[in-house]
N, CA, C and O atoms as a Tinker XYZ file with bonds, in Angstrom:
   524  protein
     1  N    -51.086000   54.889000 -128.554000    73     2
     2  CA   -50.734000   54.701000 -127.158000    64     1     3
     3  C    -50.556000   56.175000 -126.564000    63     2     4     5
     4  O    -50.038000   57.094000 -127.200000    81     3
     5  N    -51.030000   56.277000 -125.318000    73     3     6
     6  CA   -50.834000   57.442000 -124.629000    64     5     7
     7  C    -49.245000   57.619000 -124.101000    63     6     8     9
     8  O    -48.409000   56.740000 -124.310000    81     7
     9  N    -48.952000   58.814000 -123.420000    73     7    10
    10  CA   -47.574000   58.865000 -123.020000    64     9    11
    11  C    -47.251000   57.684000 -122.009000    63    10    12    13
    12  O    -46.095000   57.270000 -121.927000    81    11
    13  N    -48.246000   57.153000 -121.259000    73    11    14
    14  CA   -47.765000   56.234000 -120.190000    64    13    15
    15  C    -48.072000   54.839000 -120.508000    63    14    16    17
    16  O    -47.974000   53.990000 -119.622000    81    15
    17  N    -48.453000   54.511000 -121.751000    73    15    18
    18  CA   -48.840000   53.022000 -121.984000    64    17    19
    19  C    -47.413000   52.512000 -122.453000    63    18    20    21
    20  O    -46.676000   53.168000 -123.189000    81    19
    21  N    -47.126000   51.309000 -121.956000    73    19    22
    22  CA   -46.014000   50.591000 -122.264000    64    21    23
    23  C    -46.191000   49.278000 -123.113000    63    22    24    25
    24  O    -47.074000   48.457000 -122.860000    81    23
    25  N    -45.344000   49.151000 -124.071000    73    23    26
    26  CA   -45.650000   47.899000 -124.995000    64    25    27
    27  C    -44.798000   46.585000 -124.400000    63    26    28    29
    28  O    -43.594000   46.329000 -124.435000    81    27
    29  N    -45.996000   45.829000 -123.812000    73    27    30
    30  CA   -45.265000   44.756000 -123.196000    64    29    31
    31  C    -45.075000   43.579000 -124.171000    63    30    32    33
    32  O    -44.639000   42.539000 -123.678000    81    31
    33  N    -45.329000   43.603000 -125.419000    73    31    34
    34  CA   -45.327000   42.620000 -126.318000    64    33    35
    35  C    -43.914000   42.101000 -126.493000    63    34    36    37
    36  O    -43.739000   41.041000 -127.093000    81    35
    37  N    -42.771000   42.878000 -125.942000    73    35    38
    38  CA   -41.441000   42.294000 -126.146000    64    37    39
    39  C    -41.161000   41.153000 -125.112000    63    38    40    41
    40  O    -40.214000   40.374000 -125.225000    81    39
    41  N    -42.146000   41.127000 -124.014000    73    39    42
    42  CA   -41.686000   39.962000 -122.982000    64    41    43
    43  C    -42.337000   38.775000 -123.439000    63    42    44    45
    44  O    -43.385000   38.806000 -124.085000    81    43
    45  N    -41.678000   37.631000 -123.085000    73    43    46
    46  CA   -42.201000   36.391000 -123.532000    64    45    47
    47  C    -42.706000   35.629000 -122.206000    63    46    48    49
    48  O    -42.086000   35.744000 -121.148000    81    47
    49  N    -43.794000   34.894000 -122.317000    73    47    50
    50  CA   -44.207000   34.039000 -121.302000    64    49    51
    51  C    -44.324000   34.534000 -119.950000    63    50    52    53
    52  O    -45.014000   35.529000 -119.725000    81    51
    53  N    -43.602000   33.821000 -118.875000    73    51    54
    54  CA   -43.679000   34.298000 -117.618000    64    53    55
    55  C    -43.204000   35.678000 -117.260000    63    54    56    57
    56  O    -43.552000   36.268000 -116.238000    81    55
    57  N    -42.387000   36.151000 -118.166000    73    55    58
    58  CA   -41.919000   37.400000 -117.797000    64    57    59
    59  C    -42.922000   38.522000 -118.080000    63    58    60    61
    60  O    -42.782000   39.588000 -117.480000    81    59
    61  N    -44.026000   38.339000 -119.040000    73    59    62
    62  CA   -45.098000   39.012000 -119.326000    64    61    63
    63  C    -46.025000   38.943000 -118.147000    63    62    64    65
    64  O    -46.603000   39.964000 -117.772000    81    63
    65  N    -46.199000   37.768000 -117.534000    73    63    66
    66  CA   -46.974000   37.672000 -116.493000    64    65    67
    67  C    -46.560000   38.365000 -115.159000    63    66    68    69
    68  O    -47.340000   38.923000 -114.388000    81    67
    69  N    -45.139000   38.235000 -114.999000    73    67    70
    70  CA   -44.550000   38.885000 -114.014000    64    69    71
    71  C    -44.663000   40.481000 -114.058000    63    70    72    73
    72  O    -44.744000   41.113000 -113.004000    81    71
    73  N    -44.666000   41.048000 -115.172000    73    71    74
    74  CA   -44.829000   42.386000 -115.560000    64    73    75
    75  C    -46.333000   42.731000 -115.222000    63    74    76    77
    76  O    -46.593000   43.763000 -114.603000    81    75
    77  N    -47.261000   41.911000 -115.608000    73    75    78
    78  CA   -48.560000   42.280000 -115.440000    64    77    79
    79  C    -48.891000   42.482000 -113.856000    63    78    80    81
    80  O    -49.669000   43.333000 -113.426000    81    79
    81  N    -48.173000   41.565000 -113.081000    73    79    82
    82  CA   -48.411000   41.599000 -111.638000    64    81    83
    83  C    -47.756000   42.967000 -111.130000    63    82    84    85
    84  O    -48.409000   43.746000 -110.436000    81    83
    85  N    -46.612000   43.189000 -111.458000    73    83    86
    86  CA   -45.895000   44.463000 -111.162000    64    85    87
    87  C    -46.782000   45.739000 -111.381000    63    86    88    89
    88  O    -47.015000   46.601000 -110.534000    81    87
    89  N    -47.262000   45.697000 -112.750000    73    87    90
    90  CA   -48.047000   46.785000 -113.308000    64    89    91
    91  C    -49.417000   46.986000 -112.361000    63    90    92    93
    92  O    -49.822000   48.108000 -112.058000    81    91
    93  N    -50.002000   45.882000 -111.982000    73    91    94
    94  CA   -51.249000   45.983000 -111.102000    64    93    95
    95  C    -50.802000   46.396000 -109.740000    63    94    96    97
    96  O    -51.653000   47.008000 -109.094000    81    95
    97  N    -49.749000   46.210000 -109.216000    73    95    98
    98  CA   -49.285000   46.662000 -107.960000    64    97    99
    99  C    -48.936000   48.182000 -107.986000    63    98   100   101
   100  O    -49.306000   48.937000 -107.086000    81    99
   101  N    -48.210000   48.592000 -109.056000    73    99   102
   102  CA   -48.084000   50.051000 -109.231000    64   101   103
   103  C    -49.270000   50.842000 -109.415000    63   102   104   105
   104  O    -49.449000   51.898000 -108.809000    81   103
   105  N    -50.086000   50.350000 -110.242000    73   103   106
   106  CA   -51.654000   51.093000 -110.351000    64   105   107
   107  C    -52.212000   51.186000 -108.952000    63   106   108   109
   108  O    -52.655000   52.280000 -108.605000    81   107
   109  N    -52.247000   50.182000 -108.112000    73   107   110
   110  CA   -52.759000   50.383000 -106.952000    64   109   111
   111  C    -52.162000   51.376000 -106.000000    63   110   112   113
   112  O    -52.843000   52.185000 -105.370000    81   111
   113  N    -50.829000   51.274000 -105.921000    73   111   114
   114  CA   -50.100000   52.232000 -105.247000    64   113   115
   115  C    -50.202000   53.819000 -105.780000    63   114   116   117
   116  O    -50.219000   54.760000 -104.987000    81   115
   117  N    -50.255000   53.950000 -106.940000    73   115   118
   118  CA   -50.183000   55.233000 -107.667000    64   117   119
   119  C    -51.597000   55.862000 -107.463000    63   118   120   121
   120  O    -51.662000   57.063000 -107.203000    81   119
   121  N    -52.651000   55.166000 -107.561000    73   119   122
   122  CA   -53.919000   55.634000 -107.288000    64   121   123
   123  C    -54.112000   55.980000 -105.685000    63   122   124   125
   124  O    -54.568000   57.053000 -105.291000    81   123
   125  N    -53.759000   55.072000 -104.960000    73   123   126
   126  CA   -53.809000   55.436000 -103.457000    64   125   127
   127  C    -52.907000   56.570000 -103.089000    63   126   128   129
   128  O    -53.383000   57.479000 -102.410000    81   127
   129  N    -51.737000   56.612000 -103.440000    73   127   130
   130  CA   -50.824000   57.676000 -102.981000    64   129   131
   131  C    -50.789000   58.907000 -103.840000    63   130   132   133
   132  O    -50.695000   59.996000 -103.273000    81   131
   133  N    -50.852000   58.850000 -105.083000    73   131   134
   134  CA   -50.862000   60.096000 -105.990000    64   133   135
   135  C    -52.128000   60.546000 -106.432000    63   134   136   137
   136  O    -52.191000   61.612000 -107.043000    81   135
   137  N    -53.213000   59.835000 -106.192000    73   135   138
   138  CA   -54.639000   60.282000 -106.475000    64   137   139
   139  C    -54.900000   60.402000 -107.754000    63   138   140   141
   140  O    -55.815000   61.181000 -108.025000    81   139
   141  N    -54.267000   59.757000 -108.807000    73   139   142
   142  CA   -54.598000   59.935000 -110.123000    64   141   143
   143  C    -55.286000   58.654000 -110.734000    63   142   144   145
   144  O    -55.138000   57.571000 -110.168000    81   143
   145  N    -55.948000   58.754000 -111.748000    73   143   146
   146  CA   -56.594000   57.571000 -112.345000    64   145   147
   147  C    -55.688000   56.881000 -113.328000    63   146   148   149
   148  O    -55.781000   55.663000 -113.480000    81   147
   149  N    -54.893000   57.536000 -113.944000    73   147   150
   150  CA   -53.768000   57.049000 -114.831000    64   149   151
   151  C    -52.419000   57.295000 -114.019000    63   150   152   153
   152  O    -52.295000   58.085000 -113.083000    81   151
   153  N    -51.457000   56.494000 -114.538000    73   151   154
   154  CA   -50.309000   56.525000 -113.796000    64   153   155
   155  C    -49.452000   57.889000 -113.925000    63   154   156   157
   156  O    -49.224000   58.468000 -114.987000    81   155
   157  N    -49.004000   58.307000 -112.592000    73   155   158
   158  CA   -48.254000   59.585000 -112.658000    64   157   159
   159  C    -46.913000   59.363000 -113.291000    63   158   160   161
   160  O    -46.501000   58.222000 -113.496000    81   159
   161  N    -46.190000   60.485000 -113.621000    73   159   162
   162  CA   -44.959000   60.362000 -114.337000    64   161   163
   163  C    -43.969000   59.399000 -113.655000    63   162   164   165
   164  O    -43.294000   58.606000 -114.311000    81   163
   165  N    -43.909000   59.498000 -112.320000    73   163   166
   166  CA   -42.983000   58.810000 -111.360000    64   165   167
   167  C    -43.122000   57.349000 -111.480000    63   166   168   169
   168  O    -42.169000   56.583000 -111.628000    81   167
   169  N    -44.418000   56.988000 -111.404000    73   167   170
   170  CA   -44.911000   55.425000 -111.532000    64   169   171
   171  C    -44.675000   54.807000 -112.819000    63   170   172   173
   172  O    -44.322000   53.632000 -112.919000    81   171
   173  N    -44.907000   55.749000 -114.029000    73   171   174
   174  CA   -44.773000   55.327000 -115.316000    64   173   175
   175  C    -43.230000   55.121000 -115.634000    63   174   176   177
   176  O    -42.810000   54.219000 -116.359000    81   175
   177  N    -42.491000   56.009000 -115.043000    73   175   178
   178  CA   -41.058000   55.992000 -115.124000    64   177   179
   179  C    -40.603000   54.536000 -114.516000    63   178   180   181
   180  O    -39.856000   53.771000 -115.126000    81   179
   181  N    -41.163000   54.268000 -113.224000    73   179   182
   182  CA   -40.844000   53.080000 -112.618000    64   181   183
   183  C    -41.103000   51.786000 -113.413000    63   182   184   185
   184  O    -40.296000   50.859000 -113.478000    81   183
   185  N    -42.130000   51.812000 -113.923000    73   183   186
   186  CA   -42.696000   50.568000 -114.748000    64   185   187
   187  C    -41.835000   50.417000 -116.072000    63   186   188   189
   188  O    -41.510000   49.305000 -116.488000    81   187
   189  N    -41.484000   51.588000 -116.706000    73   187   190
   190  CA   -40.691000   51.375000 -117.901000    64   189   191
   191  C    -39.306000   50.895000 -117.536000    63   190   192   193
   192  O    -38.638000   50.235000 -118.332000    81   191
   193  N    -38.845000   51.248000 -116.254000    73   191   194
   194  CA   -37.351000   50.716000 -115.785000    64   193   195
   195  C    -37.588000   49.375000 -115.610000    63   194   196   197
   196  O    -36.770000   48.587000 -116.085000    81   195
   197  N    -38.735000   48.883000 -114.905000    73   195   198
   198  CA   -38.965000   47.544000 -114.581000    64   197   199
   199  C    -39.096000   46.667000 -115.821000    63   198   200   201
   200  O    -38.669000   45.515000 -115.743000    81   199
   201  N    -39.609000   47.068000 -116.887000    73   199   202
   202  CA   -39.784000   46.308000 -118.112000    64   201   203
   203  C    -38.492000   46.265000 -118.863000    63   202   204   205
   204  O    -38.323000   45.340000 -119.657000    81   203
   205  N    -37.548000   47.182000 -118.693000    73   203   206
   206  CA   -36.300000   47.063000 -119.209000    64   205   207
   207  C    -35.485000   46.032000 -118.612000    63   206   208   209
   208  O    -34.839000   45.235000 -119.291000    81   207
   209  N    -35.509000   46.039000 -117.353000    73   207   210
   210  CA   -34.917000   44.858000 -116.284000    64   209   211
   211  C    -35.455000   43.670000 -116.513000    63   210   212   213
   212  O    -34.659000   42.732000 -116.560000    81   211
   213  N    -36.652000   43.427000 -116.679000    73   211   214
   214  CA   -37.227000   42.214000 -117.050000    64   213   215
   215  C    -36.831000   41.713000 -118.350000    63   214   216   217
   216  O    -36.577000   40.513000 -118.458000    81   215
   217  N    -36.750000   42.444000 -119.298000    73   215   218
   218  CA   -36.263000   42.197000 -120.752000    64   217   219
   219  C    -34.901000   41.697000 -120.689000    63   218   220   221
   220  O    -34.515000   40.798000 -121.436000    81   219
   221  N    -34.163000   42.251000 -119.821000    73   219   222
   222  CA   -32.473000   41.979000 -119.788000    64   221   223
   223  C    -32.254000   41.148000 -118.788000    63   222   224   225
   224  O    -31.059000   40.996000 -118.534000    81   223
   225  N    -33.059000   40.508000 -118.078000    73   223   226
   226  CA   -32.896000   39.552000 -116.954000    64   225   227
   227  C    -32.027000   38.454000 -117.465000    63   226   228   229
   228  O    -32.403000   37.799000 -118.437000    81   227
   229  N    -30.803000   38.187000 -116.832000    73   227   230
   230  CA   -30.098000   37.009000 -117.370000    64   229   231
   231  C    -30.625000   35.666000 -117.184000    63   230   232   233
   232  O    -30.229000   34.718000 -117.863000    81   231
   233  N    -31.537000   35.564000 -116.252000    73   231   234
   234  CA   -32.223000   34.216000 -116.131000    64   233   235
   235  C    -33.432000   33.983000 -117.260000    63   234   236   237
   236  O    -33.865000   32.866000 -117.542000    81   235
   237  N    -33.839000   35.065000 -117.780000    73   235   238
   238  CA   -34.905000   34.810000 -118.733000    64   237   239
   239  C    -36.095000   34.290000 -118.169000    63   238   240   241
   240  O    -36.439000   34.611000 -117.032000    81   239
   241  N    -36.761000   33.498000 -118.886000    73   239   242
   242  CA   -38.045000   32.935000 -118.327000    64   241   243
   243  C    -37.828000   32.028000 -117.160000    63   242   244   245
   244  O    -38.851000   31.698000 -116.560000    81   243
   245  N    -36.787000   31.604000 -116.764000    73   243   246
   246  CA   -36.502000   30.809000 -115.618000    64   245   247
   247  C    -36.198000   31.917000 -114.311000    63   246   248   249
   248  O    -35.736000   31.511000 -113.244000    81   247
   249  N    -36.486000   33.189000 -114.527000    73   247   250
   250  CA   -36.183000   34.270000 -113.591000    64   249   251
   251  C    -37.037000   33.981000 -112.241000    63   250   252   253
   252  O    -38.256000   33.810000 -112.224000    81   251
   253  N    -36.198000   33.958000 -111.140000    73   251   254
   254  CA   -36.861000   33.949000 -109.654000    64   253   255
   255  C    -37.522000   35.166000 -109.463000    63   254   256   257
   256  O    -37.417000   36.029000 -110.336000    81   255
   257  N    -38.210000   35.378000 -108.422000    73   255   258
   258  CA   -38.787000   36.710000 -108.114000    64   257   259
   259  C    -37.789000   37.592000 -107.668000    63   258   260   261
   260  O    -36.856000   37.061000 -107.067000    81   259
   261  N    -37.759000   38.843000 -107.821000    73   259   262
   262  CA   -36.698000   39.688000 -107.489000    64   261   263
   263  C    -36.130000   39.514000 -106.001000    63   262   264   265
   264  O    -34.939000   39.576000 -105.697000    81   263
   265  N    -37.098000   39.307000 -105.215000    73   263   266
   266  CA   -36.742000   39.181000 -103.709000    64   265   267
   267  C    -35.824000   38.047000 -103.578000    63   266   268   269
   268  O    -34.947000   38.212000 -102.730000    81   267
   269  N    -35.816000   37.048000 -104.148000    73   267   270
   270  CA   -34.956000   35.913000 -104.086000    64   269   271
   271  C    -33.640000   35.833000 -105.036000    63   270   272   273
   272  O    -32.780000   34.959000 -104.928000    81   271
   273  N    -33.628000   36.754000 -105.865000    73   271   274
   274  CA   -32.733000   36.707000 -106.958000    64   273   275
   275  C    -31.340000   37.067000 -106.283000    63   274   276   277
   276  O    -31.237000   37.924000 -105.405000    81   275
   277  N    -30.355000   36.375000 -106.748000    73   275   278
   278  CA   -28.953000   36.671000 -106.263000    64   277   279
   279  C    -28.394000   37.605000 -107.006000    63   278   280   281
   280  O    -27.330000   38.062000 -106.589000    81   279
   281  N    -28.910000   38.093000 -108.192000    73   279   282
   282  CA   -28.410000   39.227000 -109.058000    64   281   283
   283  C    -29.319000   40.313000 -108.808000    63   282   284   285
   284  O    -30.517000   40.202000 -109.070000    81   283
   285  N    -28.765000   41.472000 -108.260000    73   283   286
   286  CA   -29.444000   42.635000 -107.864000    64   285   287
   287  C    -29.329000   43.599000 -109.033000    63   286   288   289
   288  O    -28.294000   44.264000 -109.081000    81   287
   289  N    -30.215000   43.766000 -109.953000    73   287   290
   290  CA   -29.896000   44.452000 -111.130000    64   289   291
   291  C    -30.564000   45.932000 -110.981000    63   290   292   293
   292  O    -30.159000   46.873000 -111.664000    81   291
   293  N    -31.560000   46.053000 -110.086000    73   291   294
   294  CA   -32.099000   47.389000 -109.945000    64   293   295
   295  C    -31.140000   48.455000 -109.272000    63   294   296   297
   296  O    -30.370000   48.038000 -108.408000    81   295
   297  N    -31.130000   49.704000 -109.581000    73   295   298
   298  CA   -30.357000   50.863000 -108.947000    64   297   299
   299  C    -31.019000   50.940000 -107.690000    63   298   300   301
   300  O    -32.200000   50.627000 -107.539000    81   299
   301  N    -30.248000   51.365000 -106.757000    73   299   302
   302  CA   -30.741000   51.493000 -105.242000    64   301   303
   303  C    -32.058000   52.234000 -105.261000    63   302   304   305
   304  O    -32.978000   51.816000 -104.558000    81   303
   305  N    -32.217000   53.335000 -106.039000    73   303   306
   306  CA   -33.471000   54.206000 -106.065000    64   305   307
   307  C    -34.554000   53.406000 -106.444000    63   306   308   309
   308  O    -35.463000   53.329000 -105.617000    81   307
   309  N    -34.684000   52.756000 -107.553000    73   307   310
   310  CA   -35.715000   51.964000 -108.060000    64   309   311
   311  C    -35.751000   50.631000 -107.112000    63   310   312   313
   312  O    -36.894000   50.185000 -107.012000    81   311
   313  N    -34.926000   50.019000 -106.516000    73   311   314
   314  CA   -35.005000   48.962000 -105.510000    64   313   315
   315  C    -35.816000   49.303000 -104.302000    63   314   316   317
   316  O    -36.649000   48.551000 -103.797000    81   315
   317  N    -35.482000   50.585000 -103.850000    73   315   318
   318  CA   -36.167000   51.037000 -102.644000    64   317   319
   319  C    -37.685000   51.390000 -103.101000    63   318   320   321
   320  O    -38.603000   51.095000 -102.336000    81   319
   321  N    -37.939000   51.981000 -104.266000    73   319   322
   322  CA   -39.326000   52.191000 -104.785000    64   321   323
   323  C    -40.021000   51.117000 -104.897000    63   322   324   325
   324  O    -41.163000   51.090000 -104.439000    81   323
   325  N    -39.493000   50.069000 -105.500000    73   323   326
   326  CA   -40.046000   48.615000 -105.674000    64   325   327
   327  C    -40.511000   48.009000 -104.484000    63   326   328   329
   328  O    -41.556000   47.358000 -104.456000    81   327
   329  N    -39.587000   48.242000 -103.227000    73   327   330
   330  CA   -39.831000   47.727000 -102.011000    64   329   331
   331  C    -41.208000   48.311000 -101.387000    63   330   332   333
   332  O    -42.119000   47.664000 -100.871000    81   331
   333  N    -41.104000   49.803000 -101.588000    73   331   334
   334  CA   -42.185000   50.464000 -101.040000    64   333   335
   335  C    -43.599000   50.211000 -101.603000    63   334   336   337
   336  O    -44.642000   50.313000 -100.957000    81   335
   337  N    -43.484000   49.872000 -102.882000    73   335   338
   338  CA   -44.732000   49.801000 -103.784000    64   337   339
   339  C    -45.258000   48.457000 -103.401000    63   338   340   341
   340  O    -46.473000   48.346000 -103.242000    81   339
   341  N    -44.467000   47.410000 -103.234000    73   339   342
   342  CA   -44.846000   45.883000 -103.205000    64   341   343
   343  C    -45.371000   45.827000 -101.692000    63   342   344   345
   344  O    -46.445000   45.300000 -101.404000    81   343
   345  N    -44.514000   46.421000 -100.747000    73   343   346
   346  CA   -45.080000   46.366000  -99.298000    64   345   347
   347  C    -46.450000   46.828000  -99.372000    63   346   348   349
   348  O    -47.355000   46.115000  -98.939000    81   347
   349  N    -46.681000   47.978000  -99.892000    73   347   350
   350  CA   -48.154000   48.524000  -99.788000    64   349   351
   351  C    -49.071000   47.794000 -100.528000    63   350   352   353
   352  O    -50.154000   47.548000  -99.997000    81   351
   353  N    -48.826000   47.365000 -101.757000    73   351   354
   354  CA   -49.848000   46.887000 -102.740000    64   353   355
   355  C    -49.982000   45.419000 -102.550000    63   354   356   357
   356  O    -51.042000   44.875000 -102.862000    81   355
   357  N    -48.908000   44.679000 -102.021000    73   355   358
   358  CA   -49.014000   43.248000 -101.787000    64   357   359
   359  C    -50.126000   42.778000 -101.258000    63   358   360   361
   360  O    -50.782000   41.900000 -101.819000    81   359
   361  N    -50.496000   43.374000  -99.987000    73   359   362
   362  CA   -51.798000   42.576000  -99.236000    64   361   363
   363  C    -52.962000   43.036000 -100.073000    63   362   364   365
   364  O    -53.892000   42.249000 -100.247000    81   363
   365  N    -52.994000   44.170000 -100.578000    73   363   366
   366  CA   -54.221000   44.523000 -101.477000    64   365   367
   367  C    -54.516000   43.631000 -102.843000    63   366   368   369
   368  O    -55.596000   43.585000 -103.431000    81   367
   369  N    -53.403000   42.994000 -103.177000    73   367   370
   370  CA   -53.558000   42.315000 -104.465000    64   369   371
   371  C    -54.464000   41.153000 -104.469000    63   370   372   373
   372  O    -55.117000   40.819000 -105.458000    81   371
   373  N    -54.488000   40.425000 -103.099000    73   371   374
   374  CA   -55.254000   39.207000 -102.922000    64   373   375
   375  C    -56.878000   39.629000 -103.264000    63   374   376   377
   376  O    -57.614000   38.867000 -103.891000    81   375
   377  N    -57.269000   40.805000 -102.813000    73   375   378
   378  CA   -58.638000   41.257000 -103.114000    64   377   379
   379  C    -58.853000   41.736000 -104.567000    63   378   380   381
   380  O    -59.843000   41.399000 -105.215000    81   379
   381  N    -57.932000   42.495000 -105.022000    73   379   382
   382  CA   -58.047000   43.231000 -106.239000    64   381   383
   383  C    -57.662000   42.470000 -107.541000    63   382   384   385
   384  O    -58.204000   42.610000 -108.638000    81   383
   385  N    -56.654000   41.659000 -107.233000    73   383   386
   386  CA   -56.115000   40.683000 -108.432000    64   385   387
   387  C    -55.745000   39.323000 -107.768000    63   386   388   389
   388  O    -54.556000   39.020000 -107.661000    81   387
   389  N    -56.666000   38.548000 -107.349000    73   387   390
   390  CA   -56.235000   37.277000 -106.505000    64   389   391
   391  C    -55.481000   36.358000 -107.477000    63   390   392   393
   392  O    -54.550000   35.743000 -106.957000    81   391
   393  N    -55.699000   36.139000 -108.804000    73   391   394
   394  CA   -54.937000   35.168000 -109.540000    64   393   395
   395  C    -53.505000   35.764000 -109.684000    63   394   396   397
   396  O    -52.573000   35.002000 -109.430000    81   395
   397  N    -53.267000   36.849000 -110.006000    73   395   398
   398  CA   -51.950000   37.465000 -110.263000    64   397   399
   399  C    -51.017000   37.295000 -108.763000    63   398   400   401
   400  O    -49.819000   37.027000 -108.675000    81   399
   401  N    -51.924000   37.529000 -107.739000    73   399   402
   402  CA   -51.218000   37.484000 -106.448000    64   401   403
   403  C    -50.792000   35.964000 -106.000000    63   402   404   405
   404  O    -49.773000   35.707000 -105.359000    81   403
   405  N    -51.681000   35.076000 -106.417000    73   403   406
   406  CA   -51.364000   33.733000 -106.026000    64   405   407
   407  C    -50.364000   33.088000 -106.937000    63   406   408   409
   408  O    -49.636000   32.169000 -106.563000    81   407
   409  N    -50.348000   33.635000 -108.238000    73   407   410
   410  CA   -49.192000   33.206000 -108.908000    64   409   411
   411  C    -47.774000   33.665000 -108.473000    63   410   412   413
   412  O    -46.745000   32.990000 -108.449000    81   411
   413  N    -47.963000   35.030000 -108.117000    73   411   414
   414  CA   -46.601000   35.551000 -107.531000    64   413   415
   415  C    -46.132000   34.916000 -106.216000    63   414   416   417
   416  O    -44.938000   34.813000 -105.936000    81   415
   417  N    -47.061000   34.524000 -105.479000    73   415   418
   418  CA   -46.761000   33.694000 -104.163000    64   417   419
   419  C    -46.135000   32.425000 -104.572000    63   418   420   421
   420  O    -45.082000   32.064000 -104.047000    81   419
   421  N    -46.797000   31.644000 -105.591000    73   419   422
   422  CA   -46.303000   30.369000 -105.894000    64   421   423
   423  C    -44.837000   30.527000 -106.591000    63   422   424   425
   424  O    -43.969000   29.656000 -106.560000    81   423
   425  N    -44.725000   31.742000 -107.195000    73   423   426
   426  CA   -43.412000   31.845000 -107.946000    64   425   427
   427  C    -42.361000   31.995000 -106.857000    63   426   428   429
   428  O    -41.238000   31.520000 -107.021000    81   427
   429  N    -42.712000   32.664000 -105.716000    73   427   430
   430  CA   -41.762000   32.952000 -104.732000    64   429   431
   431  C    -41.371000   31.833000 -103.912000    63   430   432   433
   432  O    -40.474000   31.916000 -103.073000    81   431
   433  N    -42.075000   30.725000 -104.158000    73   431   434
   434  CA   -41.715000   29.381000 -103.475000    64   433   435
   435  C    -40.732000   28.540000 -104.324000    63   434   436   437
   436  O    -40.106000   27.604000 -103.826000    81   435
   437  N    -40.618000   28.897000 -105.606000    73   435   438
   438  CA   -39.852000   28.042000 -106.536000    64   437   439
   439  C    -38.356000   28.184000 -106.147000    63   438   440   441
   440  O    -37.943000   29.279000 -105.765000    81   439
   441  N    -37.513000   27.085000 -106.234000    73   439   442
   442  CA   -36.059000   27.335000 -105.849000    64   441   443
   443  C    -35.410000   28.193000 -106.968000    63   442   444   445
   444  O    -35.818000   28.209000 -108.129000    81   443
   445  N    -34.370000   28.897000 -106.502000    73   443   446
   446  CA   -33.659000   29.923000 -107.399000    64   445   447
   447  C    -32.774000   29.011000 -108.323000    63   446   448   449
   448  O    -31.980000   28.214000 -107.824000    81   447
   449  N    -32.925000   29.141000 -109.644000    73   447   450
   450  CA   -31.920000   28.312000 -110.420000    64   449   451
   451  C    -30.638000   28.725000 -110.275000    63   450   452   453
   452  O    -30.325000   29.852000 -109.890000    81   451
   453  N    -29.791000   27.755000 -110.603000    73   451   454
   454  CA   -28.372000   27.994000 -110.599000    64   453   455
   455  C    -27.790000   29.108000 -111.579000    63   454   456   457
   456  O    -28.681000   29.763000 -112.121000    81   455
   457  N    -26.710000   29.405000 -111.865000    73   455   458
   458  CA   -26.144000   30.388000 -112.701000    64   457   459
   459  C    -26.968000   30.279000 -114.057000    63   458   460   461
   460  O    -27.293000   29.223000 -114.600000    81   459
   461  N    -27.223000   31.465000 -114.468000    73   459   462
   462  CA   -28.178000   31.556000 -115.803000    64   461   463
   463  C    -27.261000   31.131000 -116.919000    63   462   464   465
   464  O    -26.044000   31.309000 -116.854000    81   463
   465  N    -27.900000   30.530000 -118.007000    73   463   466
   466  CA   -27.084000   30.219000 -119.112000    64   465   467
   467  C    -26.965000   31.362000 -119.883000    63   466   468   469
   468  O    -27.869000   32.195000 -119.936000    81   467
   469  N    -25.676000   31.492000 -120.626000    73   467   470
   470  CA   -25.499000   32.523000 -121.472000    64   469   471
   471  C    -26.526000   32.918000 -122.501000    63   470   472   473
   472  O    -27.009000   32.016000 -123.185000    81   471
   473  N    -26.918000   34.165000 -122.692000    73   471   474
   474  CA   -27.794000   34.680000 -123.657000    64   473   475
   475  C    -29.243000   33.980000 -123.394000    63   474   476   477
   476  O    -30.001000   33.772000 -124.342000    81   475
   477  N    -29.579000   33.638000 -122.091000    73   475   478
   478  CA   -30.893000   33.364000 -121.882000    64   477   479
   479  C    -31.915000   34.381000 -121.725000    63   478   480   481
   480  O    -33.095000   34.036000 -121.793000    81   479
   481  N    -31.568000   35.731000 -121.499000    73   479   482
   482  CA   -32.465000   36.806000 -121.461000    64   481   483
   483  C    -33.436000   36.869000 -122.476000    63   482   484   485
   484  O    -33.252000   36.334000 -123.570000    81   483
   485  N    -34.468000   37.493000 -122.184000    73   483   486
   486  CA   -35.659000   37.853000 -123.136000    64   485   487
   487  C    -35.250000   38.576000 -124.277000    63   486   488   489
   488  O    -35.741000   38.404000 -125.392000    81   487
   489  N    -34.217000   39.509000 -123.967000    73   487   490
   490  CA   -33.678000   40.444000 -125.015000    64   489   491
   491  C    -32.907000   39.621000 -126.097000    63   490   492   493
   492  O    -33.092000   39.761000 -127.306000    81   491
   493  N    -31.978000   38.705000 -125.503000    73   491   494
   494  CA   -31.309000   38.012000 -126.448000    64   493   495
   495  C    -32.063000   37.108000 -127.340000    63   494   496   497
   496  O    -31.747000   37.026000 -128.527000    81   495
   497  N    -33.116000   36.370000 -126.805000    73   495   498
   498  CA   -34.086000   35.526000 -127.476000    64   497   499
   499  C    -34.759000   36.441000 -128.623000    63   498   500   501
   500  O    -34.895000   36.070000 -129.789000    81   499
   501  N    -35.126000   37.589000 -128.155000    73   499   502
   502  CA   -35.960000   38.425000 -129.142000    64   501   503
   503  C    -35.213000   38.915000 -130.317000    63   502   504   505
   504  O    -35.705000   39.028000 -131.440000    81   503
   505  N    -33.761000   39.256000 -129.932000    73   503   506
   506  CA   -32.878000   39.790000 -131.031000    64   505   507
   507  C    -32.622000   38.674000 -131.841000    63   506   508   509
   508  O    -32.471000   38.922000 -133.037000    81   507
   509  N    -32.530000   37.415000 -131.453000    73   507   510
   510  CA   -31.936000   36.347000 -132.241000    64   509   511
   511  C    -33.112000   35.841000 -133.318000    63   510   512   513
   512  O    -32.873000   35.269000 -134.381000    81   511
   513  N    -34.539000   36.208000 -132.759000    73   511   514
   514  CA   -35.573000   36.001000 -133.648000    64   513   515
   515  C    -35.718000   36.910000 -134.797000    63   514   516   517
   516  O    -36.220000   36.520000 -135.851000    81   515
   517  N    -35.281000   38.142000 -134.618000    73   515   518
   518  CA   -35.381000   39.236000 -135.598000    64   517   519
   519  C    -34.302000   39.185000 -136.521000    63   518   520   521
   520  O    -34.289000   40.005000 -137.439000    81   519
   521  N    -33.297000   38.250000 -136.402000    73   519   522
   522  CA   -32.363000   38.279000 -137.437000    64   521   523
   523  C    -32.567000   37.551000 -138.739000    63   522   524
   524  O    -31.710000   37.610000 -139.621000    81   523
């Protein structure tokens, strides 16, 4: 793996699909703003941070979209970076990655689940499988 490749095999089901959508958005943003073919260090750092947060999300696979989530887990700096990236890349996703974009739009219409069950995060499930 190169310096900026991230192992997404730790994510299960819908979390992996959400990560792929976010990754596509970051790649669009990075290419257009930083002029690189591969991800720059700043964008790679953001994706790594997002992967960690997806893995540890208390909702697990029942996770609502971050915009609707009552639990704000991103640090302010990353939350702002996410907003900027999504605002720029969102409209471009329908042309470049229509299936991912439509899935994300549908996910944004689902109701937010009630309080997450204890140990529902991807990380807890992954660690319990390794025991």
